[in-house]
N, CA, C, O and the ligand as a Tripos MOL2 file, in Angstrom:
@<TRIPOS>MOLECULE
protein
  313   311    79     0     0
PROTEIN
NO_CHARGES

@<TRIPOS>ATOM
      1 N           5.3970  -27.1710   73.3600 N.3       1 MET1
      2 CA          5.6450  -27.7880   71.9100 C.3       1 MET1
      3 C           6.2570  -29.2870   72.2430 C.2       1 MET1
      4 O           6.0860  -30.2320   71.4740 O.2       1 MET1
      5 N           6.9430  -29.3820   73.4020 N.am      2 THR2
      6 CA          7.6700  -30.6410   73.5570 C.3       2 THR2
      7 C           6.6030  -31.8610   73.7300 C.2       2 THR2
      8 O           6.8110  -32.9970   73.3040 O.2       2 THR2
      9 N           5.5420  -31.4880   74.3570 N.am      3 GLY3
     10 CA          4.4960  -32.5070   74.5370 C.3       3 GLY3
     11 C           3.8980  -32.9240   73.1430 C.2       3 GLY3
     12 O           3.5890  -34.0980   72.9390 O.2       3 GLY3
     13 N           3.7430  -31.9740   72.2110 N.am      4 LEU4
     14 CA          3.2690  -32.3350   70.9280 C.3       4 LEU4
     15 C           4.1910  -33.3060   70.3290 C.2       4 LEU4
     16 O           3.7390  -34.3140   69.7860 O.2       4 LEU4
     17 N           5.4270  -33.0810   70.3880 N.am      5 VAL5
     18 CA          6.4680  -34.0680   69.7540 C.3       5 VAL5
     19 C           6.3430  -35.4800   70.2920 C.2       5 VAL5
     20 O           6.4300  -36.4790   69.5770 O.2       5 VAL5
     21 N           6.1200  -35.4960   71.6750 N.am      6 TYR6
     22 CA          5.9530  -36.8810   72.2570 C.3       6 TYR6
     23 C           4.7390  -37.5230   71.6750 C.2       6 TYR6
     24 O           4.7030  -38.7230   71.4020 O.2       6 TYR6
     25 N           3.6320  -36.6030   71.4690 N.am      7 VAL7
     26 CA          2.3690  -37.2830   71.0280 C.3       7 VAL7
     27 C           2.6800  -37.8680   69.5370 C.2       7 VAL7
     28 O           2.3470  -39.0150   69.2410 O.2       7 VAL7
     29 N           3.3150  -37.0350   68.6550 N.am      8 ILE8
     30 CA          3.4600  -37.3940   67.3710 C.3       8 ILE8
     31 C           4.4220  -38.7710   67.3010 C.2       8 ILE8
     32 O           4.1790  -39.7520   66.5990 O.2       8 ILE8
     33 N           5.5120  -38.6140   68.1520 N.am      9 PHE9
     34 CA          6.3350  -39.7120   68.1140 C.3       9 PHE9
     35 C           5.6510  -41.0130   68.6770 C.2       9 PHE9
     36 O           5.8830  -42.1140   68.1770 O.2       9 PHE9
     37 N           4.7990  -40.8350   69.7380 N.am     10 GLY10
     38 CA          4.0830  -42.0010   70.1570 C.3      10 GLY10
     39 C           3.0380  -42.5730   69.1460 C.2      10 GLY10
     40 O           2.8310  -43.7820   69.0380 O.2      10 GLY10
     41 N           2.4290  -41.6700   68.4550 N.am     11 ALA11
     42 CA          1.4640  -42.1300   67.3460 C.3      11 ALA11
     43 C           2.2830  -42.8230   66.3330 C.2      11 ALA11
     44 O           1.8580  -43.8870   65.8840 O.2      11 ALA11
     45 N           3.4190  -42.3420   65.9170 N.am     12 ALA12
     46 CA          4.3540  -43.0720   64.9660 C.3      12 ALA12
     47 C           4.6810  -44.4850   65.3560 C.2      12 ALA12
     48 O           4.5770  -45.4420   64.5880 O.2      12 ALA12
     49 N           5.0900  -44.5480   66.6240 N.am     13 VAL13
     50 CA          5.5320  -45.8260   67.0700 C.3      13 VAL13
     51 C           4.3060  -46.8660   67.1240 C.2      13 VAL13
     52 O           4.4420  -48.0460   66.8030 O.2      13 VAL13
     53 N           3.1960  -46.3520   67.5260 N.am     14 VAL14
     54 CA          1.9280  -47.2080   67.5900 C.3      14 VAL14
     55 C           1.5770  -47.6680   66.1270 C.2      14 VAL14
     56 O           1.1490  -48.7960   65.8830 O.2      14 VAL14
     57 N           1.7930  -46.7050   65.1770 N.am     15 TRP15
     58 CA          1.4160  -46.9820   63.7540 C.3      15 TRP15
     59 C           2.3860  -48.0980   63.1790 C.2      15 TRP15
     60 O           1.9540  -48.9960   62.4570 O.2      15 TRP15
     61 N           3.6970  -47.9930   63.5330 N.am     16 VAL16
     62 CA          4.6680  -48.8760   62.8610 C.3      16 VAL16
     63 C           4.4440  -50.2350   63.6440 C.2      16 VAL16
     64 O           4.6420  -51.2870   63.0360 O.2      16 VAL16
     65 N           4.0700  -50.2550   64.8630 N.am     17 VAL17
     66 CA          3.8760  -51.7170   65.4910 C.3      17 VAL17
     67 C           2.6080  -52.2560   64.9160 C.2      17 VAL17
     68 O           2.5040  -53.4470   64.6230 O.2      17 VAL17
     69 N           1.7440  -51.4840   64.7680 N.am     18 ARG18
     70 CA          0.4050  -51.9170   64.2770 C.3      18 ARG18
     71 C           0.5300  -52.3180   62.8110 C.2      18 ARG18
     72 O          -0.0440  -53.3340   62.4200 O.2      18 ARG18
     73 N           1.2600  -51.5610   61.9770 N.am     19 ALA19
     74 CA          1.4790  -52.0200   60.6200 C.3      19 ALA19
     75 C           2.3630  -53.2200   60.5610 C.2      19 ALA19
     76 O           2.2630  -53.9540   59.5780 O.2      19 ALA19
     77 N           3.2300  -53.5060   61.5220 N.am     20 TRP20
     78 CA          4.0970  -54.5760   61.3970 C.3      20 TRP20
     79 C           3.3450  -55.9300   61.8500 C.2      20 TRP20
     80 O           3.4320  -56.9590   61.1790 O.2      20 TRP20
     81 N           2.6780  -55.8540   62.9180 N.am     21 PHE21
     82 CA          1.9930  -56.9970   63.4380 C.3      21 PHE21
     83 C           0.5360  -57.2590   62.9430 C.2      21 PHE21
     84 O           0.0350  -58.3830   62.9260 O.2      21 PHE21
     85 N          -0.0770  -56.1550   62.5550 N.am     22 TRP22
     86 CA         -1.3730  -56.2620   61.9350 C.3      22 TRP22
     87 C          -1.4630  -55.5420   60.6970 C.2      22 TRP22
     88 O          -2.0840  -54.4800   60.6760 O.2      22 TRP22
     89 N          -0.9170  -55.9960   59.6620 N.am     23 PRO23
     90 CA         -0.9350  -55.2880   58.3290 C.3      23 PRO23
     91 C          -2.2860  -55.3130   57.6900 C.2      23 PRO23
     92 O          -2.5250  -54.5280   56.7720 O.2      23 PRO23
     93 N          -3.2080  -56.1840   58.1230 N.am     24 LEU24
     94 CA         -4.5940  -56.2670   57.6210 C.3      24 LEU24
     95 C          -5.5220  -55.8610   58.6930 C.2      24 LEU24
     96 O          -5.3590  -56.2100   59.8620 O.2      24 LEU24
     97 N          -6.4720  -55.1410   58.2970 N.am     25 ALA25
     98 CA         -7.6250  -54.6880   59.1820 C.3      25 ALA25
     99 C          -8.9330  -55.0020   58.5280 C.2      25 ALA25
    100 O          -8.9620  -55.2330   57.3190 O.2      25 ALA25
    101 N         -10.0650  -55.0240   59.2900 N.am     26 PRO26
    102 CA        -11.3370  -55.2840   58.6390 C.3      26 PRO26
    103 C         -11.6840  -53.9800   57.7010 C.2      26 PRO26
    104 O         -11.4170  -52.8190   58.0110 O.2      26 PRO26
    105 N         -12.2540  -54.3540   56.6390 N.am     27 CYS27
    106 CA        -12.7210  -53.3850   55.7410 C.3      27 CYS27
    107 C         -13.5820  -52.3900   56.3600 C.2      27 CYS27
    108 O         -14.5400  -52.7110   57.0630 O.2      27 CYS27
    109 N         -13.2040  -50.9910   56.0690 N.am     28 ARG28
    110 CA        -14.0190  -50.0280   56.8410 C.3      28 ARG28
    111 C         -15.3880  -49.9750   56.3820 C.2      28 ARG28
    112 O         -16.3180  -49.7400   57.1530 O.2      28 ARG28
    113 N         -15.5470  -50.2050   55.0370 N.am     29 LYS29
    114 CA        -16.9750  -50.0170   54.4390 C.3      29 LYS29
    115 C         -17.8940  -51.1440   54.9060 C.2      29 LYS29
    116 O         -19.0320  -50.8970   55.3070 O.2      29 LYS29
    117 N         -17.3890  -52.4030   54.8510 N.am     30 CYS30
    118 CA        -18.3990  -53.5390   55.1710 C.3      30 CYS30
    119 C         -18.0970  -54.0430   56.6500 C.2      30 CYS30
    120 O         -18.8550  -54.8400   57.2020 O.2      30 CYS30
    121 N         -17.0250  -53.5730   57.2280 N.am     31 ASP31
    122 CA        -16.6500  -53.9910   58.6680 C.3      31 ASP31
    123 C         -16.3500  -55.3750   58.7320 C.2      31 ASP31
    124 O         -16.5540  -55.9700   59.7900 O.2      31 ASP31
    125 N         -15.8480  -56.0260   57.6480 N.am     32 GLY32
    126 CA        -15.3860  -57.3480   57.6270 C.3      32 GLY32
    127 C         -16.5190  -58.3840   57.1360 C.2      32 GLY32
    128 O         -16.2570  -59.5790   56.9970 O.2      32 GLY32
    129 N         -17.7060  -57.8860   56.9020 N.am     33 THR33
    130 CA        -18.7830  -58.7910   56.5390 C.3      33 THR33
    131 C         -18.7100  -59.2590   55.0980 C.2      33 THR33
    132 O         -19.2930  -60.2810   54.7360 O.2      33 THR33
    133 N         -17.9010  -58.4130   54.1780 N.am     34 LYS34
    134 CA        -17.6660  -58.8190   52.8650 C.3      34 LYS34
    135 C         -18.8020  -58.4120   51.8900 C.2      34 LYS34
    136 O         -18.6640  -58.4930   50.6690 O.2      34 LYS34
    137 N         -19.9850  -57.9490   52.5220 N.am     35 THR35
    138 CA        -21.0320  -57.6910   51.6340 C.3      35 THR35
    139 C         -21.3510  -56.1430   51.6750 C.2      35 THR35
    140 O         -20.9700  -55.4510   52.6200 O.2      35 THR35
    141 N         -22.0160  -55.6670   50.6830 N.am     36 ASN36
    142 CA        -22.4080  -54.2820   50.6490 C.3      36 ASN36
    143 C         -23.6530  -53.9850   51.3570 C.2      36 ASN36
    144 O         -24.3540  -54.9160   51.7560 O.2      36 ASN36
    145 N         -23.9930  -52.7420   51.5500 N.am     37 SER37
    146 CA        -25.1690  -52.4720   52.2400 C.3      37 SER37
    147 C         -26.4810  -52.8450   51.5960 C.2      37 SER37
    148 O         -27.5370  -52.8260   52.2280 O.2      37 SER37
    149 N         -26.3910  -53.1870   50.3120 N.am     38 GLY38
    150 CA        -27.6600  -53.5290   49.6300 C.3      38 GLY38
    151 C         -27.9060  -55.0040   49.7460 C.2      38 GLY38
    152 O         -28.9380  -55.4620   49.2550 O.2      38 GLY38
    153 N         -27.0670  -55.7690   50.3390 N.am     39 SER39
    154 CA        -27.2220  -57.2540   50.3990 C.3      39 SER39
    155 C         -28.5260  -57.6040   51.2660 C.2      39 SER39
    156 O         -28.8930  -56.9510   52.2420 O.2      39 SER39
    157 N         -29.1270  -58.6740   50.7810 N.am     40 THR40
    158 CA        -30.2850  -59.2630   51.5400 C.3      40 THR40
    159 C         -29.9380  -60.8420   51.5090 C.2      40 THR40
    160 O         -28.9190  -61.2770   50.9740 O.2      40 THR40
    161 N         -30.9090  -61.6480   52.1480 N.am     41 HIS41
    162 CA        -30.7270  -63.0280   52.2210 C.3      41 HIS41
    163 C         -30.7400  -63.5640   50.7330 C.2      41 HIS41
    164 O         -29.9960  -64.4830   50.3900 O.2      41 HIS41
    165 N         -31.6340  -62.9380   49.8550 N.am     42 GLU42
    166 CA        -31.7240  -63.4230   48.4960 C.3      42 GLU42
    167 C         -30.5660  -62.9080   47.6060 C.2      42 GLU42
    168 O         -30.1030  -63.6050   46.7040 O.2      42 GLU42
    169 N         -30.1450  -61.7470   47.8710 N.am     43 ARG43
    170 CA        -29.1330  -61.1300   46.9980 C.3      43 ARG43
    171 C         -27.7730  -60.9580   47.7770 C.2      43 ARG43
    172 O         -27.7590  -60.3300   48.8360 O.2      43 ARG43
    173 N         -26.7470  -61.4610   47.3040 N.am     44 PHE44
    174 CA        -25.4340  -61.2990   48.0290 C.3      44 PHE44
    175 C         -24.6600  -60.2120   47.1100 C.2      44 PHE44
    176 O         -24.2510  -60.4480   45.9730 O.2      44 PHE44
    177 N         -24.5370  -59.0480   47.7590 N.am     45 GLY45
    178 CA        -23.8410  -57.9900   47.0430 C.3      45 GLY45
    179 C         -22.3960  -57.8650   47.6660 C.2      45 GLY45
    180 O         -22.2270  -57.6040   48.8570 O.2      45 GLY45
    181 N         -21.3930  -58.0650   46.7910 N.am     46 GLN46
    182 CA        -20.0290  -58.1160   47.1620 C.3      46 GLN46
    183 C         -19.6800  -56.7030   47.4570 C.2      46 GLN46
    184 O         -20.1370  -55.7920   46.7650 O.2      46 GLN46
    185 N         -18.8100  -56.4690   48.5570 N.am     47 CYS47
    186 CA        -18.4350  -55.0910   48.8500 C.3      47 CYS47
    187 C         -17.3650  -54.7320   47.8100 C.2      47 CYS47
    188 O         -16.3630  -55.3830   47.5140 O.2      47 CYS47
    189 N         -17.7890  -53.5560   47.3170 N.am     48 LYS48
    190 CA        -16.6790  -53.1050   46.1480 C.3      48 LYS48
    191 C         -15.3670  -52.5180   46.7560 C.2      48 LYS48
    192 O         -14.3970  -52.4020   46.0070 O.2      48 LYS48
    193 N         -15.2770  -52.1660   47.9770 N.am     49 ARG49
    194 CA        -14.0900  -51.5490   48.4800 C.3      49 ARG49
    195 C         -12.9930  -52.5070   48.7190 C.2      49 ARG49
    196 O         -11.8160  -52.2360   48.4780 O.2      49 ARG49
    197 N         -13.4900  -53.8750   49.3010 N.am     50 CYS50
    198 CA        -12.3820  -54.8080   49.5260 C.3      50 CYS50
    199 C         -12.5110  -55.9730   48.6240 C.2      50 CYS50
    200 O         -11.8630  -57.0060   48.7930 O.2      50 CYS50
    201 N         -13.4140  -55.7790   47.6000 N.am     51 LYS51
    202 CA        -13.7080  -56.8260   46.6090 C.3      51 LYS51
    203 C         -14.0890  -58.2040   47.2070 C.2      51 LYS51
    204 O         -13.7620  -59.2410   46.6310 O.2      51 LYS51
    205 N         -14.7280  -58.2020   48.2770 N.am     52 GLY52
    206 CA        -15.2190  -59.3900   48.9240 C.3      52 GLY52
    207 C         -14.2010  -60.1800   49.8330 C.2      52 GLY52
    208 O         -14.4310  -61.3070   50.2730 O.2      52 GLY52
    209 N         -13.0320  -59.4480   50.0670 N.am     53 SER53
    210 CA        -12.0740  -60.1160   51.0060 C.3      53 SER53
    211 C         -12.3310  -59.7710   52.4560 C.2      53 SER53
    212 O         -11.8500  -60.4450   53.3670 O.2      53 SER53
    213 N         -13.0740  -58.7430   52.6530 N.am     54 GLY54
    214 CA        -13.4540  -58.2250   54.0630 C.3      54 GLY54
    215 C         -12.2930  -57.6240   54.8270 C.2      54 GLY54
    216 O         -12.4130  -57.2230   55.9850 O.2      54 GLY54
    217 N         -11.1110  -57.5750   54.1060 N.am     55 MET55
    218 CA         -9.9440  -56.9760   54.7960 C.3      55 MET55
    219 C          -9.4740  -55.7910   53.9780 C.2      55 MET55
    220 O          -9.7910  -55.6410   52.7980 O.2      55 MET55
    221 N          -8.7290  -54.9820   54.6370 N.am     56 ARG56
    222 CA         -7.9530  -53.9240   53.8350 C.3      56 ARG56
    223 C          -6.4970  -53.9100   54.4010 C.2      56 ARG56
    224 O          -6.2380  -54.2800   55.5470 O.2      56 ARG56
    225 N          -5.6580  -53.5000   53.5990 N.am     57 GLN57
    226 CA         -4.2340  -53.2950   53.9370 C.3      57 GLN57
    227 C          -4.0760  -52.0530   54.7370 C.2      57 GLN57
    228 O          -4.5880  -50.9980   54.3610 O.2      57 GLN57
    229 N          -3.3530  -52.1530   55.8750 N.am     58 VAL58
    230 CA         -3.2150  -50.9070   56.7640 C.3      58 VAL58
    231 C          -2.3640  -50.0350   55.9270 C.2      58 VAL58
    232 O          -1.4300  -50.5200   55.2880 O.2      58 VAL58
    233 N          -2.6540  -48.7070   55.8960 N.am     59 LEU59
    234 CA         -1.8740  -47.6590   55.2660 C.3      59 LEU59
    235 C          -0.3990  -47.7030   55.6310 C.2      59 LEU59
    236 O          -0.0760  -47.5160   56.8040 O.2      59 LEU59
    237 N           0.5080  -47.9370   54.7000 N.am     60 GLY60
    238 CA          1.9430  -47.8420   54.8900 C.3      60 GLY60
    239 C           2.4360  -49.1270   55.4880 C.2      60 GLY60
    240 O           3.6180  -49.1830   55.8270 O.2      60 GLY60
    241 N           1.6360  -50.1850   55.6560 N.am     61 SER61
    242 CA          2.1820  -51.5780   56.1780 C.3      61 SER61
    243 C           3.2600  -52.0870   55.3200 C.2      61 SER61
    244 O           4.2000  -52.6830   55.8460 O.2      61 SER61
    245 N           3.2140  -51.9110   54.0420 N.am     62 ARG62
    246 CA          4.2380  -52.4680   53.1350 C.3      62 ARG62
    247 C           5.4140  -51.7390   53.3730 C.2      62 ARG62
    248 O           6.4340  -52.4080   53.5380 O.2      62 ARG62
    249 N           5.5040  -50.4110   53.4330 N.am     63 MET63
    250 CA          6.5780  -49.6220   53.6930 C.3      63 MET63
    251 C           7.3710  -49.9400   54.9940 C.2      63 MET63
    252 O           8.6000  -49.9900   55.0450 O.2      63 MET63
    253 N           6.5380  -50.1470   56.0230 N.am     64 VAL64
    254 CA          7.1000  -50.4930   57.3470 C.3      64 VAL64
    255 C           7.8510  -51.9030   57.2250 C.2      64 VAL64
    256 O           8.9810  -52.0760   57.6810 O.2      64 VAL64
    257 N           7.1520  -52.8400   56.6000 N.am     65 HIS65
    258 CA          7.7610  -54.1520   56.4610 C.3      65 HIS65
    259 C           9.0920  -54.1090   55.7100 C.2      65 HIS65
    260 O          10.0750  -54.7700   56.0440 O.2      65 HIS65
    261 N           9.0380  -53.2100   54.5850 N.am     66 ARG66
    262 CA         10.3470  -53.1470   53.8480 C.3      66 ARG66
    263 C          11.3670  -52.4580   54.6580 C.2      66 ARG66
    264 O          12.5250  -52.8730   54.6060 O.2      66 ARG66
    265 N          11.0580  -51.4350   55.4120 N.am     67 ALA67
    266 CA         11.8740  -50.5930   56.2170 C.3      67 ALA67
    267 C          12.6360  -51.6700   57.3160 C.2      67 ALA67
    268 O          13.8600  -51.7940   57.3750 O.2      67 ALA67
    269 N          11.8240  -52.3000   58.0330 N.am     68 VAL68
    270 CA         12.2320  -53.2510   59.0410 C.3      68 VAL68
    271 C          13.0030  -54.3640   58.5760 C.2      68 VAL68
    272 O          13.9080  -54.7820   59.2980 O.2      68 VAL68
    273 N          12.7510  -54.9510   57.3690 N.am     69 ARG69
    274 CA         13.4270  -56.0080   56.7560 C.3      69 ARG69
    275 C          14.7410  -55.4810   56.3110 C.2      69 ARG69
    276 O          15.7140  -56.2240   56.4320 O.2      69 ARG69
    277 N          14.8910  -54.3150   55.8200 N.am     70 ALA70
    278 CA         16.1850  -53.6960   55.4380 C.3      70 ALA70
    279 C          17.0440  -53.4570   56.5700 C.2      70 ALA70
    280 O          18.2590  -53.6350   56.4910 O.2      70 ALA70
    281 N          16.4250  -53.0310   57.7010 N.am     71 ALA71
    282 CA         17.1300  -52.7800   58.9620 C.3      71 ALA71
    283 C          17.7700  -53.9980   59.5480 C.2      71 ALA71
    284 O          18.8850  -54.0240   60.0680 O.2      71 ALA71
    285 N          16.9070  -55.0540   59.4030 N.am     72 LEU72
    286 CA         17.3320  -56.3490   59.9880 C.3      72 LEU72
    287 C          18.3660  -56.9540   59.1900 C.2      72 LEU72
    288 O          19.2950  -57.5590   59.7240 O.2      72 LEU72
    289 N          18.2440  -56.8070   57.7560 N.am     73 GLY73
    290 CA         19.1520  -57.3110   56.9230 C.3      73 GLY73
    291 C          20.5780  -56.7130   57.0330 C.2      73 GLY73
    292 O          21.5950  -57.3940   56.8980 O.2      73 GLY73
    293 N          20.5680  -55.4540   57.2750 N.am     74 ARG74
    294 CA         21.8620  -54.7410   57.5300 C.3      74 ARG74
    295 C          22.6060  -55.2320   58.7610 C.2      74 ARG74
    296 O          23.8190  -55.4350   58.7920 O.2      74 ARG74
    297 N          21.8310  -55.3880   59.6910 N.am     75 LYS75
    298 CA         22.3160  -55.9060   61.0780 C.3      75 LYS75
    299 C          22.9350  -57.2630   60.8840 C.2      75 LYS75
    300 O          24.0380  -57.5440   61.3520 O.2      75 LYS75
    301 N          22.1910  -58.1080   60.1730 N.am     76 GLY76
    302 CA         22.5720  -59.5970   59.9940 C.3      76 GLY76
    303 C          23.9470  -59.7810   59.3190 C.2      76 GLY76
    304 O          24.7050  -60.6830   59.6760 O.2      76 GLY76
    305 N          24.2490  -58.9260   58.3530 N.am     77 LYS77
    306 CA         25.4060  -58.9470   57.5080 C.3      77 LYS77
    307 C          26.6650  -58.8310   58.2700 C.2      77 LYS77
    308 O          27.7000  -59.4430   58.0040 O.2      77 LYS77
    309 N          26.4740  -57.9020   59.3490 N.am     78 ARG78
    310 CA         27.7750  -57.5600   60.1320 C.3      78 ARG78
    311 C          28.2050  -58.6740   61.1000 C.2      78 ARG78
    312 O          29.2190  -58.5390   61.7850 O.2      78 ARG78
    313 ZN        -15.3900  -54.4120   52.3200 Zn       79 ZN79
@<TRIPOS>BOND
     1     1     2 1
     2     2     3 1
     3     3     4 2
     4     3     5 am
     5     5     6 1
     6     6     7 1
     7     7     8 2
     8     7     9 am
     9     9    10 1
    10    10    11 1
    11    11    12 2
    12    11    13 am
    13    13    14 1
    14    14    15 1
    15    15    16 2
    16    15    17 am
    17    17    18 1
    18    18    19 1
    19    19    20 2
    20    19    21 am
    21    21    22 1
    22    22    23 1
    23    23    24 2
    24    23    25 am
    25    25    26 1
    26    26    27 1
    27    27    28 2
    28    27    29 am
    29    29    30 1
    30    30    31 1
    31    31    32 2
    32    31    33 am
    33    33    34 1
    34    34    35 1
    35    35    36 2
    36    35    37 am
    37    37    38 1
    38    38    39 1
    39    39    40 2
    40    39    41 am
    41    41    42 1
    42    42    43 1
    43    43    44 2
    44    43    45 am
    45    45    46 1
    46    46    47 1
    47    47    48 2
    48    47    49 am
    49    49    50 1
    50    50    51 1
    51    51    52 2
    52    51    53 am
    53    53    54 1
    54    54    55 1
    55    55    56 2
    56    55    57 am
    57    57    58 1
    58    58    59 1
    59    59    60 2
    60    59    61 am
    61    61    62 1
    62    62    63 1
    63    63    64 2
    64    63    65 am
    65    65    66 1
    66    66    67 1
    67    67    68 2
    68    67    69 am
    69    69    70 1
    70    70    71 1
    71    71    72 2
    72    71    73 am
    73    73    74 1
    74    74    75 1
    75    75    76 2
    76    75    77 am
    77    77    78 1
    78    78    79 1
    79    79    80 2
    80    79    81 am
    81    81    82 1
    82    82    83 1
    83    83    84 2
    84    83    85 am
    85    85    86 1
    86    86    87 1
    87    87    88 2
    88    87    89 am
    89    89    90 1
    90    90    91 1
    91    91    92 2
    92    91    93 am
    93    93    94 1
    94    94    95 1
    95    95    96 2
    96    95    97 am
    97    97    98 1
    98    98    99 1
    99    99   100 2
   100    99   101 am
   101   101   102 1
   102   102   103 1
   103   103   104 2
   104   103   105 am
   105   105   106 1
   106   106   107 1
   107   107   108 2
   108   107   109 am
   109   109   110 1
   110   110   111 1
   111   111   112 2
   112   111   113 am
   113   113   114 1
   114   114   115 1
   115   115   116 2
   116   115   117 am
   117   117   118 1
   118   118   119 1
   119   119   120 2
   120   119   121 am
   121   121   122 1
   122   122   123 1
   123   123   124 2
   124   123   125 am
   125   125   126 1
   126   126   127 1
   127   127   128 2
   128   127   129 am
   129   129   130 1
   130   130   131 1
   131   131   132 2
   132   131   133 am
   133   133   134 1
   134   134   135 1
   135   135   136 2
   136   135   137 am
   137   137   138 1
   138   138   139 1
   139   139   140 2
   140   139   141 am
   141   141   142 1
   142   142   143 1
   143   143   144 2
   144   143   145 am
   145   145   146 1
   146   146   147 1
   147   147   148 2
   148   147   149 am
   149   149   150 1
   150   150   151 1
   151   151   152 2
   152   151   153 am
   153   153   154 1
   154   154   155 1
   155   155   156 2
   156   155   157 am
   157   157   158 1
   158   158   159 1
   159   159   160 2
   160   159   161 am
   161   161   162 1
   162   162   163 1
   163   163   164 2
   164   163   165 am
   165   165   166 1
   166   166   167 1
   167   167   168 2
   168   167   169 am
   169   169   170 1
   170   170   171 1
   171   171   172 2
   172   171   173 am
   173   173   174 1
   174   174   175 1
   175   175   176 2
   176   175   177 am
   177   177   178 1
   178   178   179 1
   179   179   180 2
   180   179   181 am
   181   181   182 1
   182   182   183 1
   183   183   184 2
   184   183   185 am
   185   185   186 1
   186   186   187 1
   187   187   188 2
   188   187   189 am
   189   189   190 1
   190   190   191 1
   191   191   192 2
   192   191   193 am
   193   193   194 1
   194   194   195 1
   195   195   196 2
   196   195   197 am
   197   197   198 1
   198   198   199 1
   199   199   200 2
   200   199   201 am
   201   201   202 1
   202   202   203 1
   203   203   204 2
   204   203   205 am
   205   205   206 1
   206   206   207 1
   207   207   208 2
   208   207   209 am
   209   209   210 1
   210   210   211 1
   211   211   212 2
   212   211   213 am
   213   213   214 1
   214   214   215 1
   215   215   216 2
   216   215   217 am
   217   217   218 1
   218   218   219 1
   219   219   220 2
   220   219   221 am
   221   221   222 1
   222   222   223 1
   223   223   224 2
   224   223   225 am
   225   225   226 1
   226   226   227 1
   227   227   228 2
   228   227   229 am
   229   229   230 1
   230   230   231 1
   231   231   232 2
   232   231   233 am
   233   233   234 1
   234   234   235 1
   235   235   236 2
   236   235   237 am
   237   237   238 1
   238   238   239 1
   239   239   240 2
   240   239   241 am
   241   241   242 1
   242   242   243 1
   243   243   244 2
   244   243   245 am
   245   245   246 1
   246   246   247 1
   247   247   248 2
   248   247   249 am
   249   249   250 1
   250   250   251 1
   251   251   252 2
   252   251   253 am
   253   253   254 1
   254   254   255 1
   255   255   256 2
   256   255   257 am
   257   257   258 1
   258   258   259 1
   259   259   260 2
   260   259   261 am
   261   261   262 1
   262   262   263 1
   263   263   264 2
   264   263   265 am
   265   265   266 1
   266   266   267 1
   267   267   268 2
   268   267   269 am
   269   269   270 1
   270   270   271 1
   271   271   272 2
   272   271   273 am
   273   273   274 1
   274   274   275 1
   275   275   276 2
   276   275   277 am
   277   277   278 1
   278   278   279 1
   279   279   280 2
   280   279   281 am
   281   281   282 1
   282   282   283 1
   283   283   284 2
   284   283   285 am
   285   285   286 1
   286   286   287 1
   287   287   288 2
   288   287   289 am
   289   289   290 1
   290   290   291 1
   291   291   292 2
   292   291   293 am
   293   293   294 1
   294   294   295 1
   295   295   296 2
   296   295   297 am
   297   297   298 1
   298   298   299 1
   299   299   300 2
   300   299   301 am
   301   301   302 1
   302   302   303 1
   303   303   304 2
   304   303   305 am
   305   305   306 1
   306   306   307 1
   307   307   308 2
   308   307   309 am
   309   309   310 1
   310   310   311 1
   311   311   312 2
@<TRIPOS>SUBSTRUCTURE
     1 MET1         2 RESIDUE 1 A MET
     2 THR2         6 RESIDUE 1 A THR
     3 GLY3        10 RESIDUE 1 A GLY
     4 LEU4        14 RESIDUE 1 A LEU
     5 VAL5        18 RESIDUE 1 A VAL
     6 TYR6        22 RESIDUE 1 A TYR
     7 VAL7        26 RESIDUE 1 A VAL
     8 ILE8        30 RESIDUE 1 A ILE
     9 PHE9        34 RESIDUE 1 A PHE
    10 GLY10       38 RESIDUE 1 A GLY
    11 ALA11       42 RESIDUE 1 A ALA
    12 ALA12       46 RESIDUE 1 A ALA
    13 VAL13       50 RESIDUE 1 A VAL
    14 VAL14       54 RESIDUE 1 A VAL
    15 TRP15       58 RESIDUE 1 A TRP
    16 VAL16       62 RESIDUE 1 A VAL
    17 VAL17       66 RESIDUE 1 A VAL
    18 ARG18       70 RESIDUE 1 A ARG
    19 ALA19       74 RESIDUE 1 A ALA
    20 TRP20       78 RESIDUE 1 A TRP
    21 PHE21       82 RESIDUE 1 A PHE
    22 TRP22       86 RESIDUE 1 A TRP
    23 PRO23       90 RESIDUE 1 A PRO
    24 LEU24       94 RESIDUE 1 A LEU
    25 ALA25       98 RESIDUE 1 A ALA
    26 PRO26      102 RESIDUE 1 A PRO
    27 CYS27      106 RESIDUE 1 A CYS
    28 ARG28      110 RESIDUE 1 A ARG
    29 LYS29      114 RESIDUE 1 A LYS
    30 CYS30      118 RESIDUE 1 A CYS
    31 ASP31      122 RESIDUE 1 A ASP
    32 GLY32      126 RESIDUE 1 A GLY
    33 THR33      130 RESIDUE 1 A THR
    34 LYS34      134 RESIDUE 1 A LYS
    35 THR35      138 RESIDUE 1 A THR
    36 ASN36      142 RESIDUE 1 A ASN
    37 SER37      146 RESIDUE 1 A SER
    38 GLY38      150 RESIDUE 1 A GLY
    39 SER39      154 RESIDUE 1 A SER
    40 THR40      158 RESIDUE 1 A THR
    41 HIS41      162 RESIDUE 1 A HIS
    42 GLU42      166 RESIDUE 1 A GLU
    43 ARG43      170 RESIDUE 1 A ARG
    44 PHE44      174 RESIDUE 1 A PHE
    45 GLY45      178 RESIDUE 1 A GLY
    46 GLN46      182 RESIDUE 1 A GLN
    47 CYS47      186 RESIDUE 1 A CYS
    48 LYS48      190 RESIDUE 1 A LYS
    49 ARG49      194 RESIDUE 1 A ARG
    50 CYS50      198 RESIDUE 1 A CYS
    51 LYS51      202 RESIDUE 1 A LYS
    52 GLY52      206 RESIDUE 1 A GLY
    53 SER53      210 RESIDUE 1 A SER
    54 GLY54      214 RESIDUE 1 A GLY
    55 MET55      218 RESIDUE 1 A MET
    56 ARG56      222 RESIDUE 1 A ARG
    57 GLN57      226 RESIDUE 1 A GLN
    58 VAL58      230 RESIDUE 1 A VAL
    59 LEU59      234 RESIDUE 1 A LEU
    60 GLY60      238 RESIDUE 1 A GLY
    61 SER61      242 RESIDUE 1 A SER
    62 ARG62      246 RESIDUE 1 A ARG
    63 MET63      250 RESIDUE 1 A MET
    64 VAL64      254 RESIDUE 1 A VAL
    65 HIS65      258 RESIDUE 1 A HIS
    66 ARG66      262 RESIDUE 1 A ARG
    67 ALA67      266 RESIDUE 1 A ALA
    68 VAL68      270 RESIDUE 1 A VAL
    69 ARG69      274 RESIDUE 1 A ARG
    70 ALA70      278 RESIDUE 1 A ALA
    71 ALA71      282 RESIDUE 1 A ALA
    72 LEU72      286 RESIDUE 1 A LEU
    73 GLY73      290 RESIDUE 1 A GLY
    74 ARG74      294 RESIDUE 1 A ARG
    75 LYS75      298 RESIDUE 1 A LYS
    76 GLY76      302 RESIDUE 1 A GLY
    77 LYS77      306 RESIDUE 1 A LYS
    78 ARG78      310 RESIDUE 1 A ARG
    79 ZN79       313 GROUP 0 **** ****
């Protein structure tokens, strides 16, 4: 069971670091191309999932940013 705890902890650390440094990732549906699968040279179809931005917010990145900022703020006051 100890190994599993390390795996979960490691995954959590990777997730926090990723959410902090790379809060945006290429949209999964269009892979950053910003167009949907029906697009051709004549017809530009905007990806519905990212609304044409080509990016998506990493799950929980806002929460991580808030938590880190709160932690840093507390340390700074002392
Ligand atoms: Zn997209």
